[in-house]
C-alpha positions as CSV (number, residue, x, y, z in Angstrom):
1,M,0.0,0.0,0.0
2,T,1.3,3.5,-0.9
3,H,0.5,7.0,0.1
4,I,-1.8,9.3,-1.8
5,S,0.2,11.0,-4.5
6,G,-0.4,14.3,-6.4
7,F,0.0,14.9,-10.1
8,D,3.4,15.0,-11.6
9,R,4.1,18.8,-12.0
10,S,5.3,18.3,-15.6
11,Q,2.2,16.2,-16.6
12,L,-0.1,17.8,-19.1
13,L,-3.8,17.4,-18.1
14,L,-6.1,16.4,-20.9
15,L,-9.0,18.5,-19.4
16,P,-7.3,21.4,-17.6
17,E,-9.3,22.8,-14.6
18,A,-10.5,26.4,-14.8
19,V,-9.1,28.9,-12.2
20,D,-12.7,30.0,-11.5
21,D,-13.3,26.6,-10.0
22,Y,-10.8,27.4,-7.1
23,V,-12.7,30.6,-6.1
24,G,-16.0,30.0,-4.4
25,A,-19.1,32.0,-5.1
26,D,-18.9,33.6,-1.6
27,N,-15.2,34.4,-1.7
28,P,-14.5,38.1,-0.9
29,V,-12.3,38.5,-4.0
30,R,-15.5,38.4,-6.1
31,F,-16.8,41.4,-4.2
32,I,-13.5,43.2,-4.8
33,D,-13.7,42.4,-8.5
34,A,-17.3,43.7,-8.7
35,F,-16.6,46.8,-6.7
36,V,-13.7,48.0,-8.8
37,D,-15.4,47.1,-12.1
38,E,-18.3,49.5,-11.1
39,L,-16.0,52.4,-10.4
40,D,-15.4,55.4,-12.7
41,L,-11.7,55.4,-12.3
42,A,-11.1,58.5,-14.4
43,A,-13.6,60.5,-12.3
44,A,-12.0,59.2,-9.1
45,G,-8.7,60.7,-10.3
46,F,-6.7,57.7,-11.4
47,A,-4.0,58.3,-14.1
48,R,-3.7,56.3,-17.4
49,V,-7.2,55.0,-17.4
50,A,-7.4,55.4,-21.1
51,P,-4.5,53.4,-22.8
52,K,-2.1,55.4,-25.0
53,A,-2.3,54.9,-28.7
54,T,1.4,54.3,-29.0
55,G,4.2,52.8,-26.9
56,R,4.4,49.8,-24.7
57,P,1.0,48.9,-23.1
58,G,0.8,49.2,-19.3
59,Y,-1.4,47.6,-16.7
60,A,-4.9,48.7,-16.3
61,P,-5.4,50.9,-13.2
62,G,-8.4,48.7,-12.2
63,D,-6.3,45.6,-12.0
64,L,-3.7,47.2,-9.8
65,L,-6.3,48.7,-7.6
66,K,-7.9,45.3,-7.1
67,L,-4.5,44.0,-6.0
68,Y,-4.1,46.8,-3.4
69,I,-7.6,46.3,-2.0
70,Y,-6.9,42.6,-1.7
71,G,-3.7,43.5,0.2
72,Y,-5.7,46.0,2.3
73,L,-8.1,43.3,3.5
74,N,-5.4,40.7,4.0
75,R,-2.8,42.9,5.8
76,T,-0.3,42.7,3.0
77,R,1.4,46.1,2.8
78,S,4.6,45.4,1.0
79,S,4.8,45.8,-2.8
80,R,7.2,42.9,-3.0
81,R,4.8,40.7,-1.0
82,L,2.0,41.7,-3.3
83,E,4.2,40.8,-6.3
84,M,4.8,37.3,-4.6
85,E,1.1,36.8,-4.1
86,C,0.5,37.3,-7.9
87,H,2.6,34.2,-8.5
88,R,1.5,31.9,-5.7
89,N,-1.9,32.9,-4.4
90,I,-4.8,31.4,-6.3
91,E,-7.2,34.2,-5.2
92,V,-4.9,36.9,-6.6
93,I,-4.3,34.9,-9.7
94,W,-8.1,34.7,-10.2
95,L,-8.5,38.4,-9.3
96,L,-5.9,39.6,-11.7
97,R,-6.5,37.0,-14.4
98,S,-2.9,35.7,-14.1
99,L,-1.3,39.1,-14.5
100,K,2.0,39.4,-12.7
101,P,3.1,43.0,-12.3
102,D,6.5,43.6,-10.6
103,F,6.9,45.3,-7.3
104,K,8.1,48.6,-8.9
105,T,5.0,48.8,-11.0
106,I,2.8,48.2,-8.0
107,A,4.6,50.8,-5.8
108,D,4.6,53.4,-8.6
109,F,0.9,53.0,-9.1
110,R,0.2,53.8,-5.5
111,S,2.5,56.8,-5.4
112,D,1.1,58.2,-8.7
113,N,-2.5,57.9,-7.5
114,R,-2.3,58.6,-3.8
115,A,-5.2,61.1,-3.7
116,A,-7.5,58.8,-5.7
117,F,-6.5,55.9,-3.4
118,K,-7.9,57.7,-0.3
119,S,-11.3,58.4,-1.9
120,V,-11.7,54.8,-3.3
121,F,-10.6,53.2,0.0
122,R,-13.0,55.4,1.9
123,E,-15.9,54.5,-0.4
124,F,-15.0,50.8,-0.1
125,T,-15.0,51.1,3.7
126,L,-18.4,52.8,3.8
127,L,-19.9,50.3,1.4
128,C,-18.6,47.4,3.5
129,R,-20.1,49.0,6.6
130,Q,-23.5,49.6,5.0
131,L,-23.6,46.0,3.7
132,D,-22.3,44.5,6.9
133,L,-19.6,42.6,5.0
134,F,-16.6,40.6,6.3
135,G,-18.1,40.0,9.7
136,R,-19.3,42.2,12.5
137,E,-16.0,44.0,12.9
138,L,-14.6,45.2,9.7
139,L,-12.0,46.4,8.5
140,A,-8.5,45.0,9.0
141,V,-6.0,47.8,8.2
142,D,-2.8,46.2,9.3
143,G,-4.2,45.1,12.7
144,T,-6.4,48.2,13.2
145,R,-10.1,47.4,13.1
146,I,-12.9,49.7,12.2
147,K,-15.9,48.4,14.1
148,A,-19.0,47.7,12.1
149,V,-22.5,48.6,13.3
150,N,-25.7,46.6,13.9
151,N,-28.3,46.4,11.2
152,K,-30.6,49.0,12.9
153,D,-27.8,51.5,13.0
154,R,-26.9,51.4,9.3
155,N,-29.0,54.5,8.6
156,F,-26.4,57.2,9.1
157,T,-27.0,60.6,10.5
158,T,-25.0,63.5,9.1
159,G,-22.9,63.7,12.3
160,S,-22.2,60.0,12.7
161,L,-21.3,59.7,9.0
162,Q,-19.0,62.6,9.2
163,K,-17.3,61.2,12.3
164,F,-16.9,57.8,10.6
165,I,-15.4,59.3,7.4
166,E,-12.9,61.3,9.5
167,A,-11.9,58.2,11.5
168,A,-11.6,56.2,8.3
169,D,-9.5,58.9,6.5
170,K,-7.1,59.0,9.5
171,K,-6.6,55.3,9.5
172,L,-6.2,55.2,5.7
173,E,-3.6,57.9,5.8
174,D,-1.7,56.0,8.4
175,Y,-2.0,52.8,6.2
176,L,-0.7,54.6,3.2
177,K,2.3,56.0,5.2
178,R,3.1,52.5,6.3
179,L,3.0,51.3,2.7
180,D,5.5,54.0,1.8
181,A,7.8,53.2,4.7
182,G,7.7,49.5,3.8
183,D,8.7,50.1,0.2
184,A,11.5,52.5,1.3
185,E,12.9,49.9,3.7
186,E,12.8,47.3,1.0
187,R,14.7,49.5,-1.4
188,A,17.3,50.2,1.3
189,T,17.9,46.5,2.1
190,G,18.0,45.4,-1.5
191,G,14.5,43.9,-1.5
192,S,14.0,40.3,-2.3
193,R,16.6,37.7,-1.3
194,V,15.5,35.1,-3.8
195,K,17.3,36.5,-6.8
196,N,18.8,33.8,-9.1
197,L,17.1,31.2,-6.9
198,A,17.5,28.4,-9.4
199,E,21.2,29.0,-9.6
200,K,21.5,29.0,-5.8
201,I,19.6,25.8,-5.6
202,E,21.9,24.2,-8.2
203,A,25.0,25.4,-6.3
204,L,23.6,24.1,-3.0
205,T,23.0,20.7,-4.6
206,K,26.5,20.6,-6.0
207,K,28.0,21.7,-2.7
208,R,26.0,19.0,-0.8
209,G,27.3,16.4,-3.2
210,E,30.9,17.5,-2.7
211,Y,30.4,17.5,1.1
212,A,28.9,14.0,1.0
213,A,31.9,12.8,-0.9
214,H,34.4,14.4,1.5
215,L,32.5,12.9,4.5
216,S,32.6,9.4,2.9
217,A,36.3,9.8,2.3
218,L,36.9,10.9,5.9
219,E,34.9,8.0,7.3
220,K,37.0,5.5,5.2
221,T,40.3,7.2,6.4
222,A,39.1,7.1,10.0
223,K,38.3,3.3,9.8
224,A,41.8,2.6,8.2
225,R,43.5,4.5,11.0
226,C,41.6,2.6,13.6
227,R,42.7,-0.7,12.1
228,S,46.3,0.4,12.1
229,L,46.2,1.3,15.7
230,I,44.7,-2.0,16.9
231,P,47.5,-4.7,17.2
232,T,46.7,-8.1,15.7
233,A,47.0,-11.3,17.7
234,A,49.9,-12.9,15.6
235,P,52.7,-10.5,16.8
236,W,51.7,-11.1,20.4
237,R,51.8,-14.9,19.9
238,R,55.3,-14.6,18.5
239,I,56.4,-12.5,21.4
240,R,55.0,-15.0,23.9
241,R,56.6,-18.0,22.2
242,S,60.0,-16.2,22.1
243,A,59.8,-15.4,25.8
244,S,58.8,-19.0,26.8
245,A,61.6,-20.5,24.7
246,T,64.2,-18.2,26.3
247,T,63.1,-19.2,29.7
248,S,63.3,-22.9,29.0
249,R,66.9,-22.6,27.6
250,S,68.3,-20.6,30.5
251,P,70.3,-22.7,33.2
252,S,68.9,-22.9,36.6
253,T,70.5,-20.8,39.2
254,P,72.3,-22.8,41.9
255,S,71.0,-22.4,45.4
256,T,73.3,-21.2,48.2
257,R,73.2,-22.5,51.6
């Protein structure tokens, strides 16, 4: 009997599964996708909403905004971490339709659209509060929670709404500052430490093979030294026989009275 095994990573599937099958109907990323698709990004102040007629095409602002909102809900501040999620997180792969922007593109998008970010994140927070989404206590902003209200209190007064907006703006401004600080720290430390990872793995495998060969040679040498230090029985037999023969041939010493 064997263990349950997965597919061979290099195996081609005759009927490939759709990415949409991995994201449930009630997954929050579907709400993020619908929310951003309904926004008028140009009116919100985002740059490059209309693609240029010439030059290299860039990423659509809506796709990058979806990525940031996803990070906002899941406490992922770093642009490099968001880049990593584009490669390994099935929810992000679904949300961005397999797009994989690099960390610099992600960071530049936020810095170029800072004012628009605040207005959209404020609207997102208000909508989540009104719809009572993501549980009774929304909204995770890097550990800071904006408490949701009960159903009966969802009808805002002017005063309560203004207070909520001011509190949300304050927390969002702090969140954006932390994003900037995180990106600045990564630039100062050189960022990702997995550059040329395939080459490093190959070098590590080679080194491990060399060390294993050295260890085997040392073990053989140690065994040989141990054998040379342990005397065999034959020389000791010859010594004992020689001693006994000498004793038998020597004359007896006369006794004195």
